[in-house]
PAZAPA-4460 file (N, C-alpha, C; in steps of 0.05 Angstrom, whole numbers, plus 32768, in hexadecimal, padded with zeros to 4 digits):
% residues 71
    n_x    n_y    n_z   ca_x   ca_y   ca_z    c_x    c_y    c_z   seq   type   mol
   8362   8185   8196   834E   8181   81AB   8336   8193   81A5     1      X     A
   833A   81AA   819B   8323   81BC   8195   8310   81AF   8181     2      X     A
   831C   81A3   816C   830C   8196   8157   82FB   817F   8163     3      X     A
   8307   816F   8175   82F8   8159   8181   82E1   8164   8193     4      X     A
   82E7   8179   81A1   82D2   8185   81B2   82BB   8190   81A1     5      X     A
   82C1   819C   818A   82AC   81A6   8178   829C   818F   816D     6      X     A
   82A9   817A   8165   829B   8162   815B   8288   8157   8170     7      X     A
   8293   8155   8189   8283   814B   819F   826A   815D   81A4     8      X     A
   826E   8177   81A2   8258   818A   81A6   8243   8186   8190     9      X     A
   824C   8183   8177   8239   817F   8161   8229   8165   8165    10      X     A
   8237   8150   816C   8229   8137   8170   8215   8139   8187    11      X     A
   821D   8146   819C   820B   814A   81B3   81F3   815A   81AB    12      X     A
   81F7   816F   819B   81E1   8180   8192   81CD   816F   8181    13      X     A
   81D8   815F   816F   81C7   814E   815F   81B7   813A   8170    14      X     A
   81C4   812E   8184   81B6   811C   8196   819F   812A   81A4    15      X     A
   81A4   8142   81AD   8190   8151   81BB   8179   8158   81A8    16      X     A
   817F   815F   818F   816A   8165   817B   8159   814C   8176    17      X     A
   8166   8135   8173   8157   811C   816E   8145   8116   8186    18      X     A
   8150   811A   819E   8140   8114   81B6   8128   8127   81B8    19      X     A
   812D   8141   81B2   8117   8154   81B3   8101   814D   819E    20      X     A
   810A   8144   8186   80F7   813D   8171   80E7   8124   817A    21      X     A
   80F5   8110   8185   80E8   80F8   818F   80D3   80FE   81A4    22      X     A
   80DA   8110   81B6   80C7   8118   81CC   80AF   8127   81C0    23      X     A
   80B4   8138   81AC   809E   8147   81A0   808B   8134   8191    24      X     A
   8096   8121   8182   8086   810E   8174   8075   80FD   8187    25      X     A
   8081   80F5   819D   8073   80E6   81B2   805C   80F6   81BD    26      X     A
   8061   8110   81C3   804C   8122   81CD   8036   8125   81B9    27      X     A
   803D   812A   81A0   8028   812E   818B   8017   8115   8187    28      X     A
   8024   80FE   8187   8015   80E5   8184   8003   80E0   819C    29      X     A
   800D   80E6   81B3   7FFD   80E2   81CC   7FE5   80F5   81CB    30      X     A
   7FE9   810D   81C3   7FD3   8121   81C2   7FBE   8118   81AE    31      X     A
   7FC7   810E   8197   7FB5   8105   8182   7FA4   80ED   818C    32      X     A
   7FB2   80DA   819A   7FA4   80C3   81A5   7F90   80CC   81BB    33      X     A
   7F98   80DF   81CB   7F86   80E9   81E0   7F6D   80F6   81D4    34      X     A
   7F71   8106   81BF   7F5A   8113   81B1   7F48   80FE   81A5    35      X     A
   7F53   80EA   8197   7F43   80D6   818B   7F33   80C6   81A0    36      X     A
   7F3F   80C0   81B6   7F31   80B2   81CC   7F1A   80C3   81D7    37      X     A
   7F1F   80DC   81DB   7F0B   80EE   81E5   7EF3   80F0   81D1    38      X     A
   7EF9   80F3   81B7   7EE4   80F4   81A3   7ED4   80DA   81A3    39      X     A
   7EE2   80C3   81A5   7ED4   80AA   81A6   7EC2   80A7   81BE    40      X     A
   7ECB   80B0   81D5   7EBB   80B0   81ED   7EA2   80C2   81EA    41      X     A
   7EA6   80D9   81DE   7E90   80EC   81DA   7E7B   80DF   81C7    42      X     A
   7E84   80D2   81B2   7E72   80C5   81A0   7E62   80AF   81AE    43      X     A
   7E70   809F   81BF   7E63   808A   81CE   7E4E   8095   81E1    44      X     A
   7E54   80AB   81EE   7E41   80B7   8201   7E29   80C1   81F1    45      X     A
   7E2E   80CD   81DA   7E18   80D7   81CA   7E06   80C0   81C1    46      X     A
   7E12   80AA   81B8   7E02   8092   81B0   7DF2   8087   81C7    47      X     A
   7DFF   8086   81DF   7DF1   807C   81F7   7DD9   808E   81FD    48      X     A
   7DDD   80A8   81FA   7DC7   80BB   8200   7DB0   80B8   81EC    49      X     A
   7DB7   80B4   81D2   7DA3   80B0   81BE   7D94   8096   81C2    50      X     A
   7DA2   8081   81CA   7D94   8067   81CF   7D81   806A   81E7    51      X     A
   7D8A   8078   81FC   7D78   807C   8213   7D5F   808C   820A    52      X     A
   7D63   80A1   81FA   7D4D   80B1   81F1   7D3A   80A0   81E0    53      X     A
   7D45   808E   81CF   7D34   807D   81BF   7D24   806A   81D0    54      X     A
   7D31   805E   81E4   7D23   804B   81F7   7D0D   805A   8206    55      X     A
   7D13   8072   820F   7CFF   8081   821E   7CE7   8088   820D    56      X     A
   7CED   8090   81F4   7CD7   8097   81E1   7CC6   807F   81DC    57      X     A
   7CD3   8068   81D7   7CC5   804F   81D2   7CB3   8047   81E9    58      X     A
   7CBD   8049   8202   7CAE   8042   821A   7C96   8055   821C    59      X     A
   7C9A   806F   8218   7C84   8083   821A   7C6F   807D   8205    60      X     A
   7C78   8075   81ED   7C65   806F   81D8   7C54   8056   81DF    61      X     A
   7C61   8042   81EB   7C53   802A   81F3   7C3F   8031   8209    62      X     A
   7C46   8041   821C   7C34   8049   8231   7C1C   8058   8226    63      X     A
   7C21   806B   8214   7C0B   807A   8208   7BF9   8068   81F8    64      X     A
   7C04   8056   81E9   7BF3   8043   81DA   7BE2   8033   81ED    65      X     A
   7BED   802A   8203   7BDE   801A   8216   7BC8   802B   8223    66      X     A
   7BCE   8044   8229   7BBA   8055   8236   7BA4   805C   8222    67      X     A
   7BAB   8060   8209   7B96   8067   81F5   7B86   804E   81EC    68      X     A
   7B92   8037   81EC   7B84   801F   81E3   7B8A   8008   81F6    69      X     A
   7B7E   8009   820E   7B84   7FF3   8221   7B78   7FD9   8217    70      X     A
   7B85   7FC3   821E   7B7B   7FA9   8215   7B64   7F9F   8225    71      X     A
***
């Protein structure tokens, strides 16, 4: 009976190790996905800001050209 109990304990310990490893891998993958999504959102915001700045600059240039050389 002692041998069977020891085998059961070893199997249980291995199951727990596999479960802990599975949970850790899930956490690490989730964190990596979260970081990638955050970086992607930051890049998109930066591009949106640059596009807005470009549009604003273009509009200001058009206004200045019109003021300097009205038709």
